[in-house]
C-alpha positions in Angstrom: -13.6 -36.5 -32.6 -10.3 -36.0 -34.4 -9.5 -33.8 -37.3 -7.2 -34.9 -40.1 -4.2 -33.5 -38.4 -4.9 -35.7 -35.4 -5.9 -33.0 -32.9 -8.7 -33.8 -30.6 -11.6 -31.4 -31.1 -13.4 -32.6 -27.9 -10.5 -32.1 -25.5 -11.1 -29.6 -22.7 -8.2 -27.4 -23.7 -8.9 -27.4 -27.5 -9.2 -24.2 -29.3 -9.9 -24.1 -33.1 -7.0 -22.8 -35.3 -7.4 -19.8 -37.6 -7.7 -22.2 -40.6 -10.5 -24.1 -39.0 -12.3 -20.9 -38.2 -12.0 -19.8 -41.9 -13.3 -23.1 -43.1 -16.2 -22.8 -40.7 -17.0 -19.3 -41.9 -16.8 -20.5 -45.5 -19.0 -23.6 -44.9 -16.3 -26.0 -45.8 -16.6 -28.1 -42.7 -18.8 -31.1 -42.2 -22.0 -30.6 -40.3 -20.7 -32.3 -37.1 -17.5 -30.3 -37.2 -19.4 -27.1 -37.8 -21.6 -27.8 -34.7 -18.5 -28.4 -32.6 -16.9 -25.1 -33.6 -20.2 -23.2 -33.1 -20.6 -24.8 -29.6 -17.1 -23.8 -28.7 -17.5 -20.2 -29.9 -20.6 -19.9 -27.7 -18.5 -20.6 -24.6 -15.1 -19.1 -25.5 -14.7 -15.4 -25.6 -11.2 -15.5 -27.0 -12.1 -17.7 -30.0 -15.3 -15.8 -30.7 -13.3 -12.6 -30.8 -10.8 -14.2 -33.3 -13.6 -15.3 -35.5 -15.2 -11.8 -35.5 -11.8 -10.3 -36.5 -11.5 -12.8 -39.4 -15.0 -11.8 -40.6 -13.9 -8.2 -40.3 -10.9 -8.8 -42.5 -13.0 -10.6 -45.2 -15.6 -7.8 -45.1 -12.8 -5.2 -45.5 -11.6 -7.0 -48.6 -15.0 -7.2 -50.2 -15.5 -3.5 -49.6 -12.3 -2.8 -51.4 -13.3 -5.1 -54.2 -16.6 -3.3 -54.8 -15.2 0.2 -54.4 -11.9 -0.2 -56.3 -11.7 -3.2 -58.5 -15.1 -3.1 -60.1 -14.7 0.6 -61.4 -11.4 -0.4 -63.1 -13.2 -2.7 -65.5 -14.9 -0.4 -68.0 -18.3 -1.3 -69.4 -18.6 -2.5 -73.0 -19.7 0.0 -75.7 -23.4 -0.3 -76.5 -23.4 -3.5 -74.4 -21.6 -5.3 -77.3 -24.9 -5.4 -79.3 -23.2 -4.5 -82.6 -20.0 -6.3 -81.9 -20.8 -9.1 -84.4 -21.6 -6.8 -87.3 -18.4 -4.8 -86.8 -16.4 -7.9 -86.6 -17.9 -9.3 -89.8 -17.3 -6.0 -91.6 -13.8 -5.9 -90.6 -13.2 -9.4 -91.7 -14.6 -8.7 -95.2 -12.4 -5.6 -95.6 -9.2 -6.3 -97.4 -6.4 -4.0 -96.7 -2.8 -4.5 -97.4 -0.7 -4.0 -94.4 3.0 -4.2 -94.3 4.6 -6.8 -92.2 6.2 -4.1 -90.1 2.9 -2.3 -89.4 1.3 -5.7 -88.6 4.1 -6.4 -86.1 3.7 -3.0 -84.5 -0.1 -3.3 -84.3 0.2 -6.8 -82.8 2.7 -5.6 -80.2 0.6 -2.5 -79.3 -2.5 -4.7 -78.8 -0.6 -7.1 -76.7 0.9 -4.3 -74.6 -2.6 -2.7 -74.1 -4.0 -6.0 -72.8 -0.9 -6.6 -70.7 -1.1 -3.2 -69.2 -4.8 -3.6 -68.2 -4.2 -7.1 -66.7 -1.1 -5.9 -64.8 -3.0 -2.9 -63.4 -5.9 -5.1 -62.2 -3.5 -7.7 -60.9 -1.4 -5.1 -59.1 -4.4 -3.5 -57.4 -5.8 -6.9 -56.5 -2.5 -8.0 -55.0 -2.2 -4.8 -53.0 -5.7 -5.1 -51.6 -5.1 -8.8 -50.7 -1.8 -8.0 -49.0 -3.5 -5.1 -47.0 -6.4 -7.4 -46.0 -4.0 -10.2 -44.9 -1.8 -7.8 -42.9 -4.8 -6.2 -41.3 -6.2 -9.6 -40.3 -2.8 -10.8 -39.1 -2.2 -7.8 -36.9 -5.7 -7.9 -35.5 -5.2 -11.6 -34.6 -1.6 -11.5 -33.5 -1.2 -8.0 -32.1 0.9 -7.8 -28.9 -0.8 -7.0 -25.6 -0.3 -3.5 -24.3 0.9 -4.9 -21.0 1.1 -8.3 -19.4 -1.2 -9.6 -16.8 1.4 -9.1 -14.0 2.3 -5.6 -15.1 -1.4 -4.6 -15.2 -1.9 -5.8 -11.6 1.3 -4.3 -10.4 0.4 -0.9 -11.9 -3.1 -1.1 -10.4 -1.8 -1.9 -6.9 0.8 0.9 -7.0 -1.9 3.3 -8.1 -4.2 2.3 -5.2 -1.4 2.7 -2.7 -0.7 6.2 -3.9 -4.3 7.1 -3.8 -4.5 6.2 -0.1 -1.2 8.0 0.8 -2.5 11.2 -0.7 -5.2 11.6 2.0 -4.8 12.0 5.8 -6.6 9.3 7.8 -7.9 7.7 4.6 -11.3 6.1 4.4 -12.0 4.4 1.1 -15.6 5.0 -0.2 -16.8 2.7 -3.0 -20.2 2.3 -4.6 -20.7 -0.8 -6.8 -23.4 -2.5 -8.6 -23.5 -6.2 -7.7 -25.2 -8.7 -10.1 -25.6 -12.4 -9.8 -26.6 -14.9 -12.6 -27.6 -18.5 -12.3 -27.6 -20.6 -15.5 -27.1 -17.3 -17.5 -30.2 -15.7 -16.1 -30.2 -12.6 -13.8 -31.3 -13.5 -10.2 -30.1 -10.6 -8.0 -29.0 -7.0 -8.4 -27.9 -4.7 -5.6 -26.2 -1.4 -5.2 -23.7 -1.4 -2.4 -21.8 1.4 -0.6 -18.8 0.6 1.5 -16.5 2.6 3.8 -13.1 1.1 4.7 -11.0 2.7 7.4 -7.5 1.5 6.4 -5.7 2.6 9.6 -8.2 1.3 12.2 -9.2 -1.8 10.2 -12.9 -0.8 10.3 -15.4 -1.1 7.6 -19.1 -0.8 7.0 -21.5 -1.6 4.2 -24.9 -0.2 3.2 -27.6 -1.0 0.6 -28.4 1.9 -1.6 -31.9 2.0 -3.1 -32.5 5.3 -4.9 -32.0 8.0 -2.2 -32.5 5.5 0.6 -29.5 4.0 2.4 -29.7 1.1 4.8 -26.6 -0.1 6.7 -26.1 -3.8 7.0 -26.3 -4.8 10.6 -23.4 -6.8 12.1 -25.8 -8.2 14.7 -29.5 -8.1 15.5 -30.4 -5.6 18.2 -33.8 -5.6 19.8 -35.1 -2.4 21.2 -35.8 1.2 20.2 -33.4 2.9 17.8 -31.5 5.7 19.5 -31.5 9.2 18.2 -28.9 9.7 15.5 -28.6 6.0 14.7 -28.6 5.0 11.1 -31.2 2.7 9.5 -30.0 -0.9 9.4 -31.0 -4.0 7.6 -30.0 -7.7 7.7 -27.3 -9.1 5.3 -28.8 -10.1 1.9 -28.4 -13.7 1.0 -26.6 -12.9 -2.2 -24.0 -11.0 -0.2 -23.4 -13.9 2.1 -23.0 -16.2 -1.0 -20.5 -13.7 -2.5 -18.5 -13.5 0.7 -18.3 -17.3 1.0 -16.9 -17.6 -2.5 -14.5 -14.8 -2.1 -13.2 -16.3 1.1 -12.8 -19.7 -0.4 -10.8 -18.2 -3.3 -8.5 -16.1 -1.0 -10.0 -12.8 -2.2 -10.7 -9.7 -0.1 -14.2 -9.9 1.4 -14.1 -6.2 2.3 -12.8 -4.8 -0.9 -13.0 -7.5 -3.6 -12.9 -5.0 -6.5 -9.2 -4.3 -6.0 -6.0 -5.4 -7.7 -4.5 -7.0 -4.6 -7.6 -9.1 -4.2 -7.5 -10.3 -7.8 -3.8 -11.0 -7.6 -4.2 -13.0 -4.5 -6.6 -15.4 -6.3 -4.6 -15.4 -9.5 -1.3 -16.3 -7.7 -2.8 -19.4 -6.3 -4.8 -20.5 -9.4 -3.7 -23.0 -12.0 -4.0 -20.7 -15.1 -5.0 -22.4 -18.3 -5.3 -19.3 -20.5 -4.9 -15.5 -19.9 -5.4 -12.5 -22.1 -5.3 -8.7 -21.8 -7.5 -6.7 -24.2 -8.1 -3.0 -24.7 -11.6 -1.6 -25.1 -13.8 1.4 -24.3 -16.4 1.2 -21.6 -19.9 2.8 -21.5 -18.5 6.0 -20.1 -16.1 6.4 -23.0 -13.0 5.6 -20.9 -10.3 3.3 -22.3 -10.0 0.2 -20.2 -7.7 -2.9 -20.1 -9.5 -6.1 -19.3 -7.6 -9.1 -17.9 -9.3 -12.4 -18.6 -8.1 -15.4 -16.7 -9.3 -19.0 -17.2 -8.1 -21.7 -14.8 -7.9 -25.5 -15.3 -11.2 -27.0 -14.3 -11.5 -29.0 -11.1 -14.4 -30.9 -9.4 -14.2 -28.8 -6.2 -17.3 -26.7 -5.6 -17.0 -23.0 -4.8 -13.9 -22.4 -6.9 -13.7 -19.6 -9.4 -13.2 -21.0 -12.9 -12.8 -17.8 -14.9 -12.6 -14.1 -14.0 -12.4 -10.7 -15.7 -10.7 -7.7 -14.1 -10.9 -4.3 -15.8 -8.9 -1.1 -15.0 -9.0 2.4 -16.5 -5.8 3.1 -18.5 -5.6 6.8 -17.5 -5.2 6.1 -13.8 -5.0 2.2 -13.5 -8.1 2.3 -11.2 -10.2 -1.0 -11.1 -13.7 -0.5 -12.4 -15.1 -4.0 -12.9 -14.7 -7.6 -11.6 -16.7 -10.5 -13.0 -16.2 -14.2 -12.3 -17.8 -17.6 -12.8 -18.0 -20.0 -9.8 -18.3 -23.7 -9.9 -21.3 -25.0 -8.0 -24.3 -27.3 -8.4 -25.4 -24.9 -11.1 -23.3 -22.4 -13.0 -23.1 -19.1 -11.1 -21.5 -15.8 -12.0 -21.0 -12.5 -10.0 -20.3 -9.1 -11.4 -19.2 -6.0 -9.5 -19.1 -2.7 -11.4 -17.9 0.4 -9.7 -20.1 3.5 -10.1 -18.5 5.8 -7.6 -15.2 6.0 -5.8 -13.6 8.4 -3.4 -10.9 8.5 -0.7 -12.0 10.8 2.1 -10.4 11.9 5.3 -11.9 10.5 8.5 -12.3 14.0 9.9 -14.6 14.9 7.0 -16.7 11.7 7.3 -20.1 11.6 8.9 -19.3 10.3 12.4 -22.4 8.1 12.3 -21.1 6.0 9.4 -18.0 4.8 11.4 -18.8 5.6 15.0 -15.9 6.1 17.3 -17.3 3.5 19.7 -16.7 0.6 17.2 -13.8 -1.7 18.1 -10.9 -2.3 15.8 -12.3 -5.6 14.7 -15.9 -6.6 15.2 -15.1 -10.1 16.5 -12.2 -9.4 18.8 -12.0 -8.0 22.3 -9.8 -5.1 21.3 -9.9 -1.6 22.8 -12.0 1.1 21.3 -10.1 3.3 18.8 -9.4 6.8 19.6 -10.2 9.6 17.1 -6.5 10.1 16.7 -4.9 8.1 13.8 -2.5 5.3 14.7 1.0 6.4 14.1 3.1 4.8 11.5 6.3 5.8 9.7 4.2 7.0 6.7 2.0 9.4 8.7 4.2 10.2 11.7 5.7 13.3 10.1 2.3 14.4 8.7 0.8 14.2 12.2 3.6 16.3 13.7 3.5 19.1 11.1 -0.1 19.3 9.9 -1.9 22.4 11.1 -4.9 22.4 8.8 -8.0 22.2 11.1 -10.1 20.7 8.4 -7.8 17.7 8.2 -6.3 17.0 11.6 -8.1 17.7 15.0 -6.6 20.5 17.0 -8.3 19.8 20.3 -5.5 19.1 22.8 -7.7 16.7 24.8 -8.4 14.6 21.7 -4.7 14.6 20.6 -3.7 13.4 24.1 -5.7 10.2 23.8 -3.6 6.9 23.4 -2.6 5.7 20.0 -3.9 2.4 18.7 -1.4 -0.2 17.3 -2.5 -1.5 14.0 -2.6 -5.2 13.0 0.3 -4.5 10.6 2.4 -3.2 13.5 1.6 -6.2 15.6 2.5 -8.6 12.8 5.8 -6.7 12.4 6.7 -7.3 16.1 5.8 -11.0 15.7 8.0 -11.2 12.6 11.0 -9.7 14.4 10.5 -12.1 17.4 10.3 -15.1 15.0 13.4 -14.0 13.1 15.5 -14.1 16.3 13.8 -17.3 17.5 12.4 -15.5 20.6 9.1 -17.5 20.2 10.6 -20.9 20.9 10.2 -21.1 24.6 11.9 -18.1 26.1 10.1 -16.1 28.7 9.1 -13.4 26.2 5.5 -12.2 25.5 3.7 -9.9 23.2 0.5 -8.5 24.6 -2.1 -6.0 23.4 -3.5 -4.2 26.4 -6.6 -2.1 27.0 -4.9 1.1 26.0 -4.5 -0.2 22.4 -0.7 -0.5 22.6 1.6 -3.5 22.2 3.8 -4.6 25.1 6.8 -6.8 24.6 8.1 -8.1 27.9 10.7 -10.7 28.6 13.4 -12.1 30.8 16.5 -13.7 29.2 19.5 -15.5 30.6 22.4 -13.3 29.5 23.2 -9.7 28.6 24.3 -10.8 25.2 20.8 -12.2 24.5 19.2 -9.0 25.7 21.4 -7.0 23.4 20.5 -9.2 20.5 16.8 -8.8 21.1 17.1 -5.1 21.6 18.9 -4.6 18.3 16.3 -6.7 16.5 13.4 -4.8 18.0 15.0 -1.4 17.2 12.9 -1.3 14.0 9.7 -1.0 16.0 11.1 0.6 19.2 10.6 4.1 17.8 6.9 3.6 17.4 4.9 5.0 20.3 2.3 2.3 20.0 4.9 -0.4 21.0 6.5 -0.6 24.5 9.5 -2.9 25.0 10.9 -4.2 28.3 13.6 -6.9 28.1 15.6 -7.8 31.2 18.2 -10.2 32.2 17.5 -12.6 35.1 19.8 -10.6 37.4 18.1 -7.3 36.5 14.7 -8.9 37.2 15.8 -10.2 40.6 17.1 -6.8 41.5 13.8 -5.0 40.7 11.5 -4.0 43.4 9.0 -6.5 44.6 6.1 -4.4 43.4 7.2 -4.7 39.8 4.8 -7.0 37.9 6.4 -10.2 36.6 6.0 -10.3 32.7 3.5 -12.8 31.5 5.0 -15.6 29.6 3.5 -17.1 26.5 3.3 -20.4 28.4 6.4 -22.0 27.1 6.3 -25.8 26.6 6.3 -27.7 29.8 9.9 -28.3 30.9 10.0 -31.7 32.4 13.2 -33.0 33.8 14.1 -36.2 32.0 16.8 -38.4 33.6 18.3 -40.7 31.0 18.5 -44.3 32.4 22.0 -45.6 32.8 20.6 -49.0 31.9 18.8 -47.8 28.8 19.7 -51.0 27.0 17.3 -52.8 29.3 14.5 -50.4 28.3 15.2 -50.6 24.6 16.9 -53.8 23.4 16.9 -52.2 19.9 19.5 -49.7 21.2 21.9 -52.4 22.5 21.7 -54.2 19.1 22.3 -51.0 17.2 25.3 -49.9 19.3 27.0 -53.3 19.9 29.2 -52.8 16.8 30.0 -49.2 17.7 32.2 -49.6 20.8 31.1 -48.5 24.3 27.4 -49.5 24.2 26.3 -47.9 27.4 28.0 -44.6 26.7 26.6 -44.4 23.2 23.1 -45.3 24.4 23.2 -42.5 26.9 24.4 -40.0 24.3 21.8 -41.1 21.8 19.0 -41.0 24.3 19.9 -37.5 25.5 20.1 -36.4 21.8 16.7 -37.8 21.0 15.0 -36.2 24.0 16.6 -32.8 23.2 15.5 -33.1 19.6 12.0 -33.9 20.6 11.9 -30.9 23.0 13.2 -28.6 20.2 10.6 -30.0 17.8 7.8 -29.4 20.3 8.9 -25.8 20.8 8.2 -25.1 17.1 4.7 -26.6 17.5 4.1 -24.5 20.5 5.3 -21.3 18.7 2.9 -22.2 15.8 0.0 -22.5 18.2 0.8 -19.3 20.0 0.9 -17.5 16.6 -2.6 -18.8 15.8 -3.9 -17.8 19.2 -2.4 -14.3 18.8 -4.8 -13.8 15.8 -8.0 -15.7 16.2 -9.9 -17.0 13.2 -12.5 -14.3 13.4 -9.8 -11.6 13.6 -7.9 -13.0 10.7 -11.0 -12.7 8.5 -11.2 -9.0 9.2 -7.5 -8.3 8.3 -6.7 -6.5 5.2 -5.4 -8.7 2.4 -1.9 -7.4 2.9 -2.0 -8.0 6.6 -3.4 -11.5 6.2 -0.6 -12.3 3.8 2.0 -11.3 6.4 0.3 -13.4 9.1 0.1 -16.3 6.7 3.8 -16.0 5.9 4.6 -16.2 9.6 2.5 -19.3 10.0 4.1 -21.0 7.0 7.6 -20.2 8.2 7.0 -21.7 11.6 5.2 -24.8 10.1 8.3 -25.3 7.8 10.6 -25.1 10.7 8.6 -27.7 12.6 8.5 -29.9 9.5 12.3 -29.8 9.3 12.8 -30.6 13.0 10.3 -33.4 12.8 12.1 -34.9 9.7 15.4 -34.8 11.6 13.8 -36.5 14.6 12.2 -39.2 12.6 15.4 -39.8 10.7 17.4 -40.3 13.9 14.8 -42.6 15.4 14.7 -44.5 12.0 18.2 -45.9 12.7 16.9 -47.8 15.7 13.1 -48.0 15.3 12.5 -48.4 11.5 9.6 -46.4 10.3 8.1 -46.7 6.8 4.8 -45.0 7.5 3.5 -42.4 5.0 2.0 -39.3 6.5 -1.5 -38.2 5.6 -1.7 -34.8 4.0 -4.8 -32.6 4.3 -6.4 -30.0 2.0 -6.5 -26.5 3.6 -8.7 -24.1 1.6 -9.8 -21.6 4.2 -8.9 -20.1 7.6 -11.2 -22.4 9.6 -9.4 -25.5 8.2 -6.0 -23.8 8.8 -6.7 -23.2 12.5 -8.1 -26.7 12.9 -4.9 -28.1 11.3 -2.7 -26.1 13.7 -4.6 -27.5 16.7 -4.3 -31.0 15.3 -0.6 -30.6 14.7 -0.1 -29.4 18.3 -2.0 -32.5 19.6 0.1 -34.9 17.5 3.4 -33.2 18.5 2.5 -33.3 22.2 1.6 -37.0 22.1 4.9 -37.8 20.2 6.9 -35.8 22.7 5.4 -37.5 25.7 6.0 -41.0 24.2 9.7 -40.2 23.5 10.3 -38.7 26.9 8.7 -41.6 28.6 10.7 -44.1 26.5 14.1 -42.6 27.5 13.4 -41.7 31.1 14.7 -43.5 34.1 11.3 -44.0 35.6 9.8 -45.5 32.4 10.3 -49.1 33.3 11.2 -52.0 31.0 8.2 -51.5 28.8 8.6 -47.8 28.3 9.9 -48.1 24.8 6.9 -50.1 23.7 5.1 -47.1 22.1 8.1 -46.4 19.9 7.7 -49.9 18.4 4.0 -49.5 17.8 2.5 -48.7 14.3 0.4 -46.0 16.0 3.5 -44.0 17.0 5.2 -44.5 13.7 2.1 -43.2 11.9 1.7 -40.3 14.4 5.3 -39.1 13.6 4.7 -39.3 9.9 1.2 -37.6 10.1 2.7 -34.7 12.1 5.4 -34.1 9.6 2.9 -34.3 6.7 0.4 -32.0 8.4 3.1 -29.4 8.9 3.8 -29.6 5.2 0.1 -29.0 4.5 0.1 -25.9 6.8 3.3 -24.6 5.1 1.5 -24.9 1.7 -1.7 -23.2 2.9 -3.0 -20.2 0.9 
């Protein structure tokens, strides 16, 4: 349906203008148009709010009219009952009046009437202007802060809250509600404890005064003394976690600014507003409402609301609608929040025997906090027995390297390209520390790596041992040889002096370029070297994925996962660039017009599957190239390079790397 101005009222992104809303309120629209506007207002919070403000402006004007304008018009004397008689009597009375007096009387009467009309008109105009300005500023008032500013302030506030407490554990109590087709289906009260430093967390169901912890696994047998009551994961919680994970939100602490920002940054935003209001507790809040462009994919969040208190920028509410077979919405409202010190926490809530991550074979954390630049000084100087343990045996236990520290080491190694086949390894051992071991060819390379690792060398959770080949040979025989990250298989490739017999395409290409045999040998060596370099990037990408298994990635904090994902993207981009160069060089001799097949990566499982697939494609392509240009390949060795399968495999590997680089 189109209006007179040509705008489509049935378009998905249509919103009625103020003029249309006024016509609807005044009943000036046709019945069909009125129904369209009403239907839109039922589903659009923003337009409904504008309509209510317009009504408020009209109501304010009518109040002024009744209170101010009406009293200005005086009532008639005796209800004008004797007006006719007095008028007749005055008409019959003859009185000579001078022309001057007649002129004065006429002017006075006209002035009196003019003064009354002017007064009424002036008051009316003033009220109209006030009402219009009120409605205009209600409709067009500027937002207190932008969406980005709101999220940045909330994130900064949450970081400061954690830094203010030694060994912080974030306690949060929220009310979770689920609706299907607008009807309430589930309501739970959840309590959660999140140990930021040791990456541990636990959740419990709170029912009145009863607390039941959600079991990570089913255990048969008698409950030991001191163990807390456990229950299985409610279905609604599993559904919530699945949606959060699909939309890149934090499954451990979804009611956080970082979690909302992570979803928002990857969403195609159609409309966004920030509005100020007062919640049930009387606190002033800012609510960010974000609507995204609809898609057909199930499980995606289509709209979300995120509210923070203005006095401390603390998140208090998250509500979102998810696209599924039936409309679903989830709401989390915070009812209690506190950051407590681990030393003051009931030890049964986060037992010291829990591992750093539930799904990984990492060492058990010690009671002592993992050292980091932020808390290092505090650990050394704190003497308050209520905050830090003073038992010398406890403080002597080994420190546990955090996931953030491990990711920082990986980033440094990637920056200096130490993950591309050198004999350098990063290992987390049973004592919880990280060990960087390596053997390099020259003293210059050792110095380069030592300088790069200086940023993490001062941390007692990281041990570094880089040697040159000569230093390693000189060591005692009892010294353990550092474990390598299983660099790509180095296969000696002898380039055939008669390469033109292996690949006639090469002879034809270089016939017009001088010395055919010399050029063929150079080209063959160049292609083999390029293929080996491309393969090293695929190998580094796979090692990075193996360093953090899928289950462990799911347990990372949102910030840590972002760092890991940045490393994966960077290495995928480097592979893509090398693969494009390789395909371009081969293109000169073996034309390739194949288009690679991209894939959609929406979760961690698909990302890990894509990395494995890329490694398989890269390995197959490398084997085909080395075989085609080797001396032992035979006359038909170049046959795979001519095949459509090889051309498609090259293109698919490059496209798959691009998909991984774009993963979110």
